[in-house]
TORKOL-4160 file (C-alpha; in steps of 0.2 Angstrom, whole numbers, padded with zeros to 4 digits, m for minus):
139
<pt num="1" X="0000" Y="0000" Z="0000"/>
<pt num="2" X="0006" Y="0017" Z="m0005"/>
<pt num="3" X="0011" Y="0027" Z="0011"/>
<pt num="4" X="0000" Y="0042" Z="0005"/>
<pt num="5" X="m0016" Y="0029" Z="0007"/>
<pt num="6" X="m0010" Y="0025" Z="0026"/>
<pt num="7" X="m0008" Y="0043" Z="0029"/>
<pt num="8" X="m0026" Y="0045" Z="0022"/>
<pt num="9" X="m0033" Y="0033" Z="0033"/>
<pt num="10" X="m0024" Y="0039" Z="0049"/>
<pt num="11" X="m0029" Y="0058" Z="0047"/>
<pt num="12" X="m0046" Y="0053" Z="0042"/>
<pt num="13" X="m0048" Y="0044" Z="0059"/>
<pt num="14" X="m0037" Y="0058" Z="0067"/>
<pt num="15" X="m0037" Y="0073" Z="0057"/>
<pt num="16" X="m0020" Y="0086" Z="0058"/>
<pt num="17" X="m0032" Y="0099" Z="0063"/>
<pt num="18" X="m0035" Y="0092" Z="0079"/>
<pt num="19" X="m0018" Y="0094" Z="0085"/>
<pt num="20" X="m0013" Y="0107" Z="0097"/>
<pt num="21" X="m0004" Y="0121" Z="0092"/>
<pt num="22" X="0013" Y="0115" Z="0099"/>
<pt num="23" X="0012" Y="0098" Z="0092"/>
<pt num="24" X="0020" Y="0091" Z="0076"/>
<pt num="25" X="0010" Y="0076" Z="0070"/>
<pt num="26" X="0010" Y="0070" Z="0054"/>
<pt num="27" X="0022" Y="0063" Z="0041"/>
<pt num="28" X="0040" Y="0068" Z="0049"/>
<pt num="29" X="0050" Y="0057" Z="0037"/>
<pt num="30" X="0047" Y="0048" Z="0020"/>
<pt num="31" X="0040" Y="0050" Z="0004"/>
<pt num="32" X="0022" Y="0049" Z="0001"/>
<pt num="33" X="0023" Y="0038" Z="m0014"/>
<pt num="34" X="0033" Y="0025" Z="m0007"/>
<pt num="35" X="0026" Y="0007" Z="m0007"/>
<pt num="36" X="0023" Y="0001" Z="0012"/>
<pt num="37" X="0023" Y="m0017" Z="0016"/>
<pt num="38" X="0024" Y="m0016" Z="0036"/>
<pt num="39" X="0026" Y="m0004" Z="0051"/>
<pt num="40" X="0030" Y="m0005" Z="0067"/>
<pt num="41" X="0020" Y="0005" Z="0080"/>
<pt num="42" X="0028" Y="0013" Z="0096"/>
<pt num="43" X="0025" Y="0027" Z="0108"/>
<pt num="44" X="0042" Y="0035" Z="0105"/>
<pt num="45" X="0055" Y="0035" Z="0092"/>
<pt num="46" X="0071" Y="0029" Z="0098"/>
<pt num="47" X="0087" Y="0022" Z="0090"/>
<pt num="48" X="0082" Y="0005" Z="0096"/>
<pt num="49" X="0064" Y="0007" Z="0090"/>
<pt num="50" X="0072" Y="0010" Z="0073"/>
<pt num="51" X="0084" Y="m0005" Z="0075"/>
<pt num="52" X="0069" Y="m0017" Z="0078"/>
<pt num="53" X="0059" Y="m0008" Z="0063"/>
<pt num="54" X="0074" Y="m0013" Z="0052"/>
<pt num="55" X="0078" Y="m0029" Z="0059"/>
<pt num="56" X="0060" Y="m0034" Z="0055"/>
<pt num="57" X="0060" Y="m0027" Z="0039"/>
<pt num="58" X="0047" Y="m0014" Z="0042"/>
<pt num="59" X="0045" Y="0002" Z="0031"/>
<pt num="60" X="0035" Y="0014" Z="0040"/>
<pt num="61" X="0036" Y="0018" Z="0060"/>
<pt num="62" X="0021" Y="0025" Z="0067"/>
<pt num="63" X="0023" Y="0033" Z="0083"/>
<pt num="64" X="0013" Y="0043" Z="0096"/>
<pt num="65" X="0027" Y="0055" Z="0100"/>
<pt num="66" X="0034" Y="0065" Z="0086"/>
<pt num="67" X="0052" Y="0062" Z="0083"/>
<pt num="68" X="0054" Y="0081" Z="0080"/>
<pt num="69" X="0044" Y="0095" Z="0092"/>
<pt num="70" X="0054" Y="0111" Z="0086"/>
<pt num="71" X="0066" Y="0116" Z="0071"/>
<pt num="72" X="0082" Y="0107" Z="0069"/>
<pt num="73" X="0096" Y="0119" Z="0062"/>
<pt num="74" X="0108" Y="0104" Z="0058"/>
<pt num="75" X="0110" Y="0085" Z="0056"/>
<pt num="76" X="0125" Y="0080" Z="0062"/>
<pt num="77" X="0120" Y="0065" Z="0074"/>
<pt num="78" X="0125" Y="0075" Z="0090"/>
<pt num="79" X="0109" Y="0068" Z="0098"/>
<pt num="80" X="0097" Y="0055" Z="0098"/>
<pt num="81" X="0084" Y="0066" Z="0087"/>
<pt num="82" X="0097" Y="0069" Z="0075"/>
<pt num="83" X="0104" Y="0051" Z="0074"/>
<pt num="84" X="0086" Y="0045" Z="0072"/>
<pt num="85" X="0083" Y="0055" Z="0057"/>
<pt num="86" X="0100" Y="0050" Z="0050"/>
<pt num="87" X="0096" Y="0031" Z="0053"/>
<pt num="88" X="0078" Y="0033" Z="0046"/>
<pt num="89" X="0084" Y="0042" Z="0030"/>
<pt num="90" X="0099" Y="0029" Z="0026"/>
<pt num="91" X="0087" Y="0015" Z="0028"/>
<pt num="92" X="0072" Y="0022" Z="0019"/>
<pt num="93" X="0062" Y="0021" Z="0034"/>
<pt num="94" X="0046" Y="0032" Z="0035"/>
<pt num="95" X="0040" Y="0040" Z="0052"/>
<pt num="96" X="0023" Y="0046" Z="0056"/>
<pt num="97" X="0016" Y="0053" Z="0071"/>
<pt num="98" X="m0002" Y="0053" Z="0077"/>
<pt num="99" X="0000" Y="0064" Z="0094"/>
<pt num="100" X="m0012" Y="0076" Z="0101"/>
<pt num="101" X="m0024" Y="0073" Z="0086"/>
<pt num="102" X="m0026" Y="0056" Z="0091"/>
<pt num="103" X="m0028" Y="0060" Z="0110"/>
<pt num="104" X="m0042" Y="0073" Z="0104"/>
<pt num="105" X="m0054" Y="0060" Z="0097"/>
<pt num="106" X="m0067" Y="0050" Z="0104"/>
<pt num="107" X="m0061" Y="0033" Z="0107"/>
<pt num="108" X="m0043" Y="0039" Z="0105"/>
<pt num="109" X="m0028" Y="0037" Z="0117"/>
<pt num="110" X="m0035" Y="0045" Z="0132"/>
<pt num="111" X="m0051" Y="0036" Z="0129"/>
<pt num="112" X="m0042" Y="0020" Z="0129"/>
<pt num="113" X="m0033" Y="0026" Z="0146"/>
<pt num="114" X="m0049" Y="0030" Z="0153"/>
<pt num="115" X="m0055" Y="0014" Z="0150"/>
<pt num="116" X="m0041" Y="0005" Z="0156"/>
<pt num="117" X="m0042" Y="0014" Z="0173"/>
<pt num="118" X="m0061" Y="0011" Z="0175"/>
<pt num="119" X="m0066" Y="0030" Z="0172"/>
<pt num="120" X="m0085" Y="0031" Z="0167"/>
<pt num="121" X="m0095" Y="0044" Z="0156"/>
<pt num="122" X="m0079" Y="0052" Z="0149"/>
<pt num="123" X="m0079" Y="0067" Z="0137"/>
<pt num="124" X="m0066" Y="0077" Z="0127"/>
<pt num="125" X="m0063" Y="0092" Z="0139"/>
<pt num="126" X="m0059" Y="0104" Z="0125"/>
<pt num="127" X="m0067" Y="0098" Z="0109"/>
<pt num="128" X="m0060" Y="0106" Z="0093"/>
<pt num="129" X="m0073" Y="0118" Z="0085"/>
<pt num="130" X="m0085" Y="0108" Z="0072"/>
<pt num="131" X="m0077" Y="0091" Z="0079"/>
<pt num="132" X="m0085" Y="0077" Z="0072"/>
<pt num="133" X="m0088" Y="0062" Z="0084"/>
<pt num="134" X="m0077" Y="0047" Z="0077"/>
<pt num="135" X="m0076" Y="0030" Z="0083"/>
<pt num="136" X="m0061" Y="0021" Z="0085"/>
<pt num="137" X="m0062" Y="0002" Z="0088"/>
<pt num="138" X="m0047" Y="m0007" Z="0096"/>
<pt num="139" X="m0044" Y="m0026" Z="0094"/>
């Protein structure tokens, strides 16, 4: 499947317009026209996670937290974010993040946490203007 089709599905469930202003959800690294055969899903992108994706033949890493939150002025490998970017690019790994946009949907991350800790009658505290209610099924 093409990366753009996967992104289209992810953004249909959790639109980027739902993310907070400080966030950097969406495609972080990659070519939308690339064919994707397998993906690894993670909370955070780390060097170890990328090694796991590479060793398992994954083409895409879908993370909750974005690898990049603020601007980068150089990519020299001097910190983990830069090393991860270098590793992803060298190994043709796409990285996509669904963060506060996924937190902000009905049935999203926060809803799952509420369910796991036994909270009842939960709702989105600060819904995005004109937000559509979307249900997400977890299996």
